[in-house]
C-alpha positions as CSV (number, residue, x, y, z in Angstrom):
1,M,-15.7,-6.7,-11.9
2,A,-19.3,-6.7,-10.8
3,K,-18.4,-8.1,-7.4
4,F,-16.4,-4.9,-6.8
5,T,-19.6,-2.9,-6.8
6,E,-21.3,-4.9,-4.1
7,K,-19.2,-4.5,-0.9
8,A,-19.7,-1.8,1.6
9,G,-17.1,0.8,2.7
10,S,-17.4,3.9,0.6
11,E,-19.6,7.0,0.2
12,R,-20.4,6.6,-3.5
13,I,-20.3,3.3,-5.3
14,L,-20.8,4.8,-8.8
15,E,-20.7,8.2,-10.4
16,E,-20.6,9.0,-14.1
17,R,-19.7,11.8,-16.4
18,E,-18.6,12.4,-20.0
19,D,-15.7,14.0,-21.7
20,R,-15.0,14.6,-25.4
21,N,-14.4,10.9,-26.3
22,D,-15.4,8.7,-23.4
23,K,-18.2,7.8,-21.0
24,V,-16.5,7.8,-17.6
25,F,-17.6,5.8,-14.6
26,I,-16.0,6.2,-11.1
27,L,-16.4,3.3,-8.7
28,R,-15.8,3.9,-5.0
29,N,-13.9,7.1,-5.7
30,I,-10.8,5.2,-6.9
31,V,-11.6,3.1,-10.0
32,E,-12.0,5.0,-13.3
33,I,-13.6,3.1,-16.1
34,R,-13.5,4.6,-19.6
35,I,-15.7,3.4,-22.5
36,P,-15.7,5.1,-25.9
37,K,-18.9,7.3,-26.0
38,H,-20.1,6.0,-29.4
39,E,-19.8,2.4,-28.2
40,F,-21.5,3.0,-24.9
41,E,-24.5,4.7,-26.7
42,K,-24.8,1.8,-29.0
43,L,-24.7,-0.8,-26.2
44,S,-27.0,1.2,-23.8
45,K,-29.9,0.5,-26.2
46,K,-29.8,-3.2,-25.3
47,Y,-28.0,-3.3,-21.8
48,D,-28.0,-1.5,-18.5
49,K,-24.8,0.4,-17.5
50,E,-23.8,-2.1,-14.8
51,Y,-23.8,-4.9,-17.5
52,I,-21.8,-2.8,-19.9
53,I,-19.2,-1.8,-17.3
54,S,-18.7,-5.5,-16.3
55,N,-18.7,-7.0,-19.8
56,Y,-17.4,-4.5,-22.4
57,E,-13.9,-5.9,-23.3
58,N,-12.2,-2.8,-24.6
59,K,-12.8,-0.5,-21.6
60,R,-9.8,1.3,-20.0
61,I,-9.5,0.8,-16.2
62,L,-7.5,3.5,-14.4
63,N,-6.5,4.4,-10.9
64,R,-8.4,7.7,-10.6
65,I,-5.7,9.1,-8.2
66,T,-2.6,8.3,-10.2
67,G,-4.1,8.1,-13.7
68,R,-2.3,4.8,-14.3
69,E,-3.7,1.5,-15.7
70,L,-5.4,-0.4,-12.8
71,V,-5.3,-4.2,-12.8
72,F,-7.9,-6.1,-10.8
73,V,-6.4,-9.0,-9.0
74,T,-9.1,-11.6,-8.3
75,K,-9.2,-15.3,-7.8
76,E,-10.6,-15.6,-11.3
77,S,-7.7,-13.6,-12.8
78,G,-5.3,-16.4,-11.9
79,I,-2.8,-13.9,-10.5
80,P,-1.2,-15.3,-7.3
81,L,-0.9,-13.1,-4.1
82,L,2.6,-14.3,-3.3
83,G,5.8,-13.2,-5.1
84,H,5.3,-9.5,-5.9
85,S,6.2,-6.4,-4.0
86,A,3.4,-4.2,-5.2
87,F,0.4,-6.3,-4.1
88,G,-0.6,-9.4,-2.2
89,I,1.1,-10.9,0.9
90,I,4.7,-10.5,1.9
91,D,6.2,-13.0,4.4
92,R,9.6,-12.0,5.7
93,G,10.0,-14.9,8.1
94,T,8.3,-13.5,11.2
95,N,4.8,-13.5,12.7
96,L,4.1,-10.2,10.9
97,L,2.5,-10.4,7.4
98,Q,2.6,-7.4,5.1
99,V,-0.7,-7.2,3.3
100,R,-0.9,-5.0,0.2
101,C,-4.4,-4.5,-1.1
102,I,-3.8,-1.5,-3.5
103,S,-0.9,0.4,-5.0
104,G,-0.8,4.1,-5.9
105,C,-0.6,7.3,-3.8
106,N,-2.4,10.6,-3.4
107,L,0.9,12.4,-2.5
108,N,4.2,13.1,-4.3
109,C,6.6,13.2,-1.4
110,I,10.1,14.3,-2.5
111,F,11.6,11.5,-0.4
112,C,9.4,8.6,-1.5
113,S,11.2,5.3,-1.5
114,V,9.1,3.9,-4.3
115,D,8.7,7.0,-6.5
116,E,4.9,7.0,-6.0
117,G,2.2,9.5,-6.9
118,R,0.9,11.0,-10.1
119,K,4.3,12.5,-10.8
120,S,6.1,9.2,-10.8
121,K,8.6,8.6,-13.6
122,T,9.0,4.9,-13.0
123,R,5.6,3.4,-12.1
124,K,3.4,2.3,-15.0
125,T,0.7,0.2,-13.5
126,D,-1.4,0.0,-10.3
127,Y,-3.1,-3.1,-8.7
128,I,-6.2,-3.6,-6.6
129,V,-7.0,-6.9,-4.9
130,D,-10.4,-8.3,-4.4
131,P,-10.9,-8.4,-0.6
132,D,-12.4,-11.9,-0.5
133,Y,-9.6,-13.3,-2.5
134,M,-7.1,-11.6,-0.2
135,L,-8.9,-13.0,2.9
136,D,-8.9,-16.5,1.5
137,E,-5.2,-16.5,0.8
138,L,-4.3,-14.7,4.0
139,K,-6.1,-17.3,6.1
140,K,-4.0,-20.1,4.6
141,I,-0.8,-18.4,5.5
142,I,-2.0,-17.5,9.0
143,D,-2.9,-21.1,9.6
144,F,0.7,-22.0,8.6
145,K,2.2,-19.2,10.8
146,G,0.2,-20.2,14.0
147,E,-1.1,-18.0,16.9
148,G,-0.2,-14.4,17.4
149,V,0.0,-13.1,13.9
150,E,0.1,-9.4,13.1
151,V,-1.5,-8.4,9.8
152,H,0.1,-5.1,8.7
153,I,-1.7,-3.3,5.9
154,D,0.9,-1.3,4.0
155,G,1.8,-0.9,0.3
156,Q,3.6,1.0,-2.4
157,G,1.5,4.0,-2.0
158,E,-1.4,4.9,0.4
159,P,-3.2,1.8,1.9
160,A,-6.3,3.9,3.0
161,L,-7.2,4.5,-0.6
162,Y,-8.4,0.9,-0.6
163,P,-12.2,1.2,-1.0
164,Y,-12.9,-2.0,1.0
165,L,-10.6,-1.2,3.9
166,E,-13.3,-1.2,6.6
167,Y,-14.8,-4.5,5.3
168,F,-11.4,-6.1,5.1
169,V,-10.3,-5.0,8.6
170,E,-13.6,-6.3,10.1
171,E,-13.2,-9.7,8.4
172,V,-9.5,-10.0,9.4
173,S,-10.5,-9.2,13.0
174,K,-12.6,-12.4,13.0
175,I,-9.6,-14.6,12.3
176,K,-8.7,-16.2,15.7
177,K,-4.9,-16.5,15.1
178,V,-4.6,-12.7,14.4
179,S,-3.6,-10.8,17.5
180,I,-2.8,-7.4,15.9
181,I,-4.1,-5.5,12.9
182,S,-2.0,-2.5,12.0
183,M,-1.8,-0.1,9.1
184,Q,0.5,2.5,7.6
185,T,-1.1,5.7,6.2
186,N,-0.6,9.3,5.5
187,G,-4.0,9.9,7.0
188,I,-5.5,12.0,4.2
189,P,-8.2,9.5,3.0
190,L,-9.3,8.9,6.6
191,N,-12.1,10.7,8.5
192,E,-13.9,10.4,11.8
193,R,-16.5,8.0,10.4
194,R,-13.9,5.6,8.9
195,I,-11.8,5.6,12.1
196,S,-14.9,4.9,14.1
197,E,-15.9,2.0,11.9
198,M,-12.5,0.4,12.5
199,E,-12.5,0.9,16.3
200,G,-12.3,-2.4,18.2
201,K,-10.9,-4.1,15.1
202,M,-7.8,-2.1,14.1
203,T,-5.1,-2.3,16.8
204,R,-2.7,0.4,15.7
205,I,-2.3,3.1,13.0
206,N,1.2,4.2,12.0
207,L,0.5,7.7,10.8
208,S,3.2,9.3,8.5
209,I,3.7,12.9,9.6
210,S,7.1,14.3,8.6
211,A,6.4,18.0,9.3
212,V,4.1,20.0,11.6
213,T,4.8,23.4,10.1
214,E,3.3,24.6,6.8
215,E,6.6,25.8,5.3
216,T,8.4,22.5,5.7
217,A,5.3,20.4,4.8
218,K,5.2,22.2,1.5
219,K,8.8,21.4,0.8
220,L,8.4,17.7,1.5
221,Y,4.9,17.1,0.1
222,G,3.9,19.9,-2.2
223,A,0.2,20.4,-1.8
224,Y,-0.6,18.9,1.6
225,P,-3.6,19.4,4.0
226,L,-1.4,19.7,7.2
227,K,-4.2,20.9,9.5
228,R,-6.5,18.1,8.4
229,V,-3.7,15.5,9.0
230,L,-3.0,16.8,12.5
231,E,-6.7,16.7,13.3
232,I,-6.8,13.0,12.1
233,A,-3.9,12.3,14.4
234,E,-5.9,13.6,17.4
235,I,-9.0,11.7,16.4
236,I,-7.0,8.5,16.3
237,A,-5.3,9.3,19.6
238,N,-8.7,9.8,21.2
239,S,-10.1,6.6,19.8
240,K,-9.6,3.0,20.9
241,I,-7.0,2.6,18.1
242,D,-3.4,3.0,19.2
243,L,-1.4,5.7,17.3
244,L,2.2,5.6,16.3
245,I,3.5,8.7,14.5
246,A,6.0,7.7,11.9
247,P,8.0,10.6,10.4
248,V,10.8,10.2,7.8
249,W,13.9,12.2,8.9
250,V,15.2,13.8,5.8
251,P,18.5,15.6,6.6
252,G,18.6,19.2,5.5
253,Y,14.8,19.4,5.2
254,N,13.0,18.5,8.4
255,D,15.7,18.4,11.1
256,D,14.0,21.1,13.1
257,E,10.6,19.4,12.7
258,I,11.6,16.1,14.5
259,P,11.6,17.6,18.0
260,K,8.3,19.3,17.2
261,I,6.8,16.0,16.0
262,I,7.9,14.3,19.2
263,E,6.3,17.0,21.3
264,F,3.1,16.8,19.2
265,A,2.9,13.0,19.6
266,L,3.3,13.2,23.4
267,E,0.9,16.1,23.7
268,I,-2.0,14.3,22.0
269,G,-1.4,11.0,23.7
270,A,0.0,8.8,21.0
271,G,1.3,5.4,22.1
272,K,-1.3,3.8,24.4
273,K,0.3,0.3,24.3
274,F,3.0,0.6,21.6
275,P,5.7,3.3,21.3
276,P,4.3,6.7,20.3
277,L,6.8,7.3,17.6
278,G,8.6,5.4,14.9
279,I,11.1,7.8,13.4
280,Q,12.4,6.4,10.1
281,K,15.8,7.1,8.5
282,Y,15.6,8.5,4.9
283,I,17.2,6.0,2.6
284,P,17.8,6.8,-1.1
285,Y,16.6,3.7,-2.8
286,R,17.6,2.8,-6.4
287,F,14.1,3.4,-7.8
288,G,13.0,6.0,-5.2
289,R,13.3,9.7,-5.1
290,K,16.7,11.2,-4.0
291,V,17.0,14.4,-2.0
292,G,20.2,15.7,-0.3
293,K,22.5,13.5,1.6
294,G,21.3,10.7,4.0
295,M,22.7,10.1,7.5
296,T,24.7,7.0,8.3
297,F,22.9,4.6,10.6
298,R,25.4,5.4,13.4
299,E,24.6,9.2,13.1
300,F,20.9,8.4,13.0
301,Y,20.8,6.3,16.1
302,E,23.1,8.7,18.0
303,K,20.7,11.5,17.3
304,L,17.7,9.4,18.4
305,R,19.4,8.6,21.7
306,I,20.0,12.2,22.4
307,L,16.3,12.9,21.7
308,E,15.4,10.0,23.9
309,K,17.2,11.5,26.9
310,E,15.7,15.0,26.2
311,Y,12.1,13.9,25.9
312,G,12.1,10.7,28.1
313,V,10.5,8.6,25.3
314,K,11.7,5.4,23.6
315,L,12.8,6.2,20.0
316,V,15.4,3.5,19.2
317,L,13.0,0.7,18.5
318,R,13.4,-3.1,18.1
319,P,11.1,-5.8,16.7
320,E,10.4,-7.0,20.3
321,D,8.7,-3.6,21.0
322,F,5.9,-4.7,18.7
323,G,5.8,-8.4,19.6
324,I,7.5,-9.4,16.3
325,E,9.3,-12.7,16.4
326,K,10.9,-15.1,13.9
327,R,8.6,-17.7,12.3
328,P,9.1,-20.2,9.4
329,S,8.4,-18.7,6.0
330,V,6.1,-20.1,3.4
331,E,8.1,-22.3,1.1
332,N,9.8,-20.4,-1.8
333,P,9.8,-22.5,-5.0
334,F,12.5,-20.3,-6.7
335,K,16.3,-20.0,-6.5
336,K,18.4,-17.1,-7.6
337,G,20.0,-17.8,-11.0
338,E,17.3,-20.4,-11.9
339,I,16.0,-20.4,-15.4
340,C,12.1,-20.6,-15.6
341,Y,9.2,-20.2,-17.9
342,G,6.1,-18.3,-17.1
343,R,3.0,-16.7,-18.7
344,I,2.6,-12.9,-19.0
345,V,-0.8,-11.9,-17.6
346,A,-0.6,-8.1,-17.2
347,E,1.5,-5.0,-17.5
348,G,4.2,-4.7,-15.0
349,R,4.5,-2.3,-12.1
350,M,7.4,-0.4,-13.7
351,Y,8.2,0.6,-17.2
352,G,10.0,-2.3,-19.0
353,E,8.4,-4.9,-16.7
354,K,5.6,-7.5,-17.2
355,L,3.6,-9.3,-14.6
356,C,4.2,-13.0,-15.1
357,V,2.8,-16.1,-13.4
358,A,5.2,-19.1,-12.7
359,K,5.2,-21.8,-10.1
360,N,2.0,-20.3,-8.5
361,R,3.8,-17.0,-7.9
362,S,3.5,-13.5,-9.3
363,V,6.9,-12.5,-10.8
364,A,8.0,-9.1,-12.0
365,V,9.9,-9.9,-15.3
366,I,12.0,-7.4,-17.2
367,S,10.7,-8.1,-20.7
368,D,9.1,-6.5,-23.8
369,K,6.9,-9.4,-24.6
370,K,3.1,-9.1,-24.8
371,I,0.3,-10.2,-22.5
372,G,-0.5,-13.8,-23.1
373,D,3.1,-14.7,-24.3
374,I,5.2,-17.3,-22.6
375,V,8.5,-15.9,-21.4
376,K,11.8,-17.6,-20.5
377,F,13.5,-15.7,-17.6
378,E,16.4,-15.9,-15.2
379,V,15.6,-15.2,-11.5
380,I,17.8,-12.2,-10.6
381,R,16.2,-11.4,-7.2
382,N,14.7,-13.8,-4.6
383,E,14.4,-12.1,-1.2
384,D,11.6,-12.5,1.3
385,G,9.6,-14.4,-1.3
386,I,9.7,-11.4,-3.7
387,I,10.7,-12.7,-7.1
388,V,12.2,-10.6,-10.0
389,G,13.3,-12.1,-13.3
390,R,14.9,-11.0,-16.5
391,E,14.0,-12.4,-19.9
392,I,16.7,-14.4,-21.6
């Protein structure tokens, strides 16, 4: 863990406080480390706090934002960066690679497709990836993909909570075969300084804004700094970074907001090179939050075409609008229905799951076995290199 205290990219590397039972350390405003107070007092007579933080085995490591256990994914951990949907690299057979450096979110949107935020009822564990480990593995896949790769920083949660974001973006920008660096964000963790640091490196920010009026924002998000987010949108639009505003259209909740969001995006100058808007259809996923009735895809695209004519802006988007093209995928060593063995290395993302390593992949396995155990499992999902198994 010591290496996580060395990289640049955050205002405060370490702060500390005490509560009734624990000595609490906060690293880079996101990592919360808890050590029993009586143990810390005993150890501090012989060691400095940095040594104790790094080496005390029974510490609790939490995501400060969500309150969940936080797993550090480093090269030394032996946890691969392919195979899991919550962290690492996702290759869907194109020149775009999804890069997920951190999980967990600072919002609790009522329409969240992955049930994120502190109020989540399904998510148990968060993950954070060492930036150098991510860079090393990313370079290997980029070499396989060839020229013109887009690195898209997204995640199950808010990617801008990653405390090494600026460092990571700068290093990715040095990779010759990368032509685009983009990121999905709700904008709240950003500020003018952070945006300025990424200028000339970050190509595009996809900013999630699903309401521009306080009343609707409160319904969708709960507590939400609307004014601040709109200001962040303007700062990005006035920078060298392209801005795409990406609302989720939730029928019965923000129907009247969509035209206002279009007007706002056009007014501030979103879309210098890419489309200014990427309106998303609300889809009620199995493990996501469900609100109201969704539109059919036919209804959704019909409504977008009407708005296209009204505002004279492209809203029905295709992969070609972003330069996305098909490329060979990294070889997948699993087949659906296959019986495999793997080692459980950490708690799983969801309740009832464990994080397992098998065939140099991270696999979410539905199991009640303990960390360190070997588990026999059947592959029940194998799509886009994301592997899910069930213990048998």
